[in-house]
C-alpha positions in Angstrom: 17.5 19.7 9.7 19.2 16.4 10.6 17.3 13.9 12.7 18.5 10.4 13.5 21.1 10.6 10.7 18.8 11.9 7.9 18.2 15.4 6.5 14.6 16.5 6.7 13.1 19.8 5.5 12.4 22.0 8.6 8.7 22.2 8.0 8.4 18.4 7.7 10.7 17.7 10.7 8.5 20.0 12.8 5.3 18.1 11.6 6.8 14.7 12.2 7.9 15.6 15.7 4.4 16.9 16.4 2.8 13.7 15.1 5.2 11.6 17.2 4.4 13.5 20.3 0.6 13.4 19.6 0.6 9.6 19.1 2.7 8.9 22.2 0.9 11.3 24.6 -2.7 10.8 23.4 -2.8 7.1 22.8 -3.3 7.3 19.0 -1.9 5.8 15.8 -0.9 7.5 12.6 -1.2 6.4 9.0 0.7 8.1 6.2 0.7 7.4 2.4 3.6 7.9 0.1 2.9 7.8 -3.6 4.4 8.7 -7.0 5.7 7.4 -10.3 8.0 4.4 -10.4 11.5 5.5 -9.4 10.4 8.8 -7.9 11.9 7.9 -4.5 8.8 7.4 -2.5 10.2 4.3 -0.7 13.4 6.2 0.2 11.4 9.1 1.5 9.1 6.9 3.5 12.0 5.1 5.2 13.6 8.4 6.1 10.4 9.6 7.7 10.1 6.1 9.4 13.4 6.5 11.2 12.4 10.0 12.4 9.2 8.6 13.9 10.9 5.4 15.2 14.6 5.5 15.8 14.6 1.7 16.0 13.2 1.3 12.5 15.0 -1.5 10.5 14.5 -3.5 7.4 12.5 -6.0 9.4 9.7 -3.4 9.6 9.6 -3.1 5.8 6.9 -5.5 4.5 6.2 -6.6 1.0 3.1 -8.8 1.4 -0.3 -8.3 3.0 0.2 -11.3 5.3 3.7 -10.1 6.4 2.3 -6.7 7.0 -0.6 -7.8 9.1 1.7 -10.1 11.2 4.1 -7.3 11.8 1.3 -5.0 12.9 0.4 -7.5 15.6 4.0 -8.3 16.8 6.0 -5.1 16.5 6.8 -3.3 19.8 4.6 -0.5 20.9 5.4 2.8 19.1 7.0 1.0 16.1 6.8 2.3 12.5 5.7 -0.3 10.0 6.1 0.3 6.2 4.2 -1.6 3.5 6.1 -1.3 0.3 4.5 -1.3 -3.1 6.4 -4.5 -4.1 3.7 -6.6 -2.3 1.2 -5.7 -5.0 3.3 -6.9 -7.9 0.8 -9.6 -9.0 -2.4 -7.6 -8.7 -2.2 -4.1 -7.2 -6.0 -3.5 -6.9 -6.8 -6.9 -5.5 -3.9 -6.7 -3.0 -5.0 -3.2 -1.9 -8.5 -4.4 -1.4 -7.3 -7.2 0.9 -5.2 -4.9 2.9 -8.0 -2.3 3.2 -10.3 -4.9 4.7 -7.7 -6.3 7.0 -6.7 -2.8 8.2 -10.2 -2.1 9.3 -10.1 -5.2 11.5 -6.9 -4.1 13.3 -7.7 -0.4 13.5 -8.4 -0.6 17.3 -5.3 -2.6 17.9 -3.2 -0.1 16.0 -4.4 2.7 18.2 -3.8 0.8 21.4 -0.3 0.0 20.4 0.5 3.5 19.1 1.8 2.4 15.7 3.0 4.5 12.8 2.0 2.9 9.6 3.4 4.0 6.2 1.9 2.9 2.9 4.1 3.2 -0.3 2.2 2.7 -3.5 1.9 4.1 -7.1 -1.1 6.2 -6.5 -3.2 7.3 -3.5 -6.3 7.2 -5.6 -6.3 3.4 -5.7 -6.9 3.2 -2.0 -10.3 2.2 -0.6 -12.5 5.3 0.0 -12.9 4.6 3.7 -9.2 4.2 4.2 -8.2 7.1 2.0 -10.6 9.6 3.6 -10.6 8.5 7.3 -7.6 6.3 8.2 -4.9 8.0 6.2 -3.8 11.3 7.9 -1.3 12.7 5.4 -0.3 12.1 1.8 3.3 12.7 0.6 3.3 12.8 -3.2 6.7 12.3 -4.9 7.4 13.6 -8.4 10.1 14.3 -10.9 11.4 17.8 -11.5 9.6 19.1 -14.7 12.7 20.6 -16.3 15.6 18.5 -15.1 13.8 15.1 -14.7 15.5 14.7 -11.3 13.8 13.1 -8.4 13.9 14.1 -4.8 10.9 16.4 -4.5 7.5 15.9 -2.9 4.4 17.8 -1.8 2.4 17.3 1.3 -1.4 17.0 1.6 -2.5 17.2 5.2 -5.8 15.7 6.4 -8.4 18.2 5.0 -6.6 18.8 1.7 -6.0 15.1 1.3 -9.7 14.4 1.6 -10.6 17.0 -1.0 -7.9 15.8 -3.3 -9.3 12.3 -3.2 -12.9 13.5 -3.8 -12.0 16.0 -6.6 -9.0 14.3 -8.2 -9.8 10.6 -8.3 -11.7 10.7 -11.6 -8.7 12.0 -13.6 -5.9 11.0 -11.1 -5.2 14.7 -10.8 -3.1 16.1 -7.9 -3.6 19.8 -8.7 -7.0 20.4 -6.9 -6.8 21.4 -4.2 -3.2 22.6 -4.1 -1.0 21.7 -1.2 -0.9 24.4 1.5 2.8 23.7 1.9 5.8 24.6 -0.3 7.5 21.8 -2.3 9.9 19.8 -0.1 13.1 18.1 -1.1 14.9 14.9 0.1 18.2 13.2 -0.6 18.7 9.7 -2.0 19.8 8.2 1.3 18.8 4.7 2.5 18.4 4.4 6.3 18.6 0.6 5.9 21.1 -1.4 3.9 20.3 -0.6 0.3 21.6 -3.9 -1.1 19.5 -5.9 1.3 16.5 -3.8 0.7 16.7 -4.2 -3.1 17.3 -7.9 -2.7 14.2 -8.3 -0.5 12.1 -6.2 -2.8 13.3 -8.1 -6.0 12.6 -11.4 -4.3 9.0 -10.3 -3.7 8.5 -9.6 -7.4 10.1 -12.8 -8.5 8.1 -15.1 -6.2 4.7 -13.5 -7.2 3.7 -13.7 -3.5 0.1 -14.4 -2.8 -1.1 -14.0 0.8 -3.1 -16.6 2.6 -6.3 -14.7 2.4 -5.9 -14.0 -1.3 -5.0 -17.7 -1.9 -8.2 -18.7 -0.1 -10.3 -16.4 -2.2 -8.7 -17.6 -5.4 -9.3 -21.2 -4.4 -12.9 -20.6 -3.7 -13.4 -18.7 -7.0 -11.7 -21.5 -9.0 -13.8 -24.2 -7.3 -17.0 -22.4 -8.2 -15.8 -21.8 -11.8 -14.9 -25.5 -12.2 -18.3 -26.6 -10.8 -20.3 -24.2 -13.0 -18.3 -25.2 -16.1 -19.4 -28.8 -15.8 -23.0 -27.8 -15.3 -24.6 -28.1 -18.8 -27.4 -25.6 -18.0 -25.0 -22.9 -16.8 -22.7 -23.6 -19.7 -25.4 -23.2 -22.3 -26.7 -20.0 -20.6 -23.3 -18.5 -20.7 -20.9 -17.4 -18.0 -21.0 -13.8 -19.1 -24.6 -13.4 -18.1 -23.9 -14.7 -14.6 -21.1 -12.1 -14.0 -23.2 -9.3 -15.5 -26.2 -10.3 -13.4 -24.2 -9.7 -10.2 -22.4 -6.6 -11.4 -19.0 -8.2 -11.9 -16.6 -7.9 -14.8 -16.9 -11.2 -16.8 -14.0 -13.5 -17.1 -12.9 -14.2 -20.7 -13.4 -17.7 -22.2 -9.7 -18.1 -22.3 -9.4 -17.4 -18.6 -12.2 -19.8 -17.8 -10.6 -22.5 -19.9 -7.3 -21.9 -18.1 -8.9 -22.2 -14.6 -10.7 -25.4 -15.5 -7.7 -27.1 -17.2 -5.3 -26.2 -14.4 -7.7 -26.7 -11.5 -5.9 -28.3 -8.6 -2.5 -28.2 -10.3 -1.4 -24.6 -9.9 1.2 -24.0 -7.3 0.8 -20.7 -5.4 3.8 -19.8 -3.4 3.2 -18.1 0.0 5.6 -15.8 1.7 7.4 -17.3 4.6 
């Protein structure tokens, strides 16, 4: 079926139209997650679904940093579709996801009031925060390569209940087989709904700049300040940093990392997205 210029499997088209109607008529929001191996086409698929949900969707609504994403959530028109692409997490995927998870909880009410469609594109659904994966995310679209040909353009859908069970049962081994999707495998074409050249340029720039959001920059600064202070405390230094981290259940920093923080304290330049 062709909707707003893109071909969508009939079963998916029906579900997206139902989701759109439900959000618009019942004052809700909707959050979808798109995951898969690098190059599997998850960003392309997410953008195709985005323009079905929001015919006015443009590259401006594709975000690559946590700060950019949060700002767009607050300023986009009612009923907009906002996409957070995996490029935002280039520097530290787990840390960036943690920041977004926390921020999303804070704007959950606002998202519902403004009837937003939010699409997350990331390597794996299992790295999401438990609360977000189980309760905020409504549907998971898992992209994969064809086993025999190696071609991309296929995905399976895990609706709300199946998605919850998948997270609970599959997280340990990052396994997508239990439970199985209640839907047949779907296909999509390699078609960009935005200018492909501009999209790739924007995505590549995010990787090159090693974008660090304002919140992450603040946390990093606070951590480095404490490390620097403790390093110059003879009692702490003699007792050993490792014991401090272990005492509070954190993974210890290596001596090399500690030395780097102390030596470069106040001199590192962290570039923020503008």
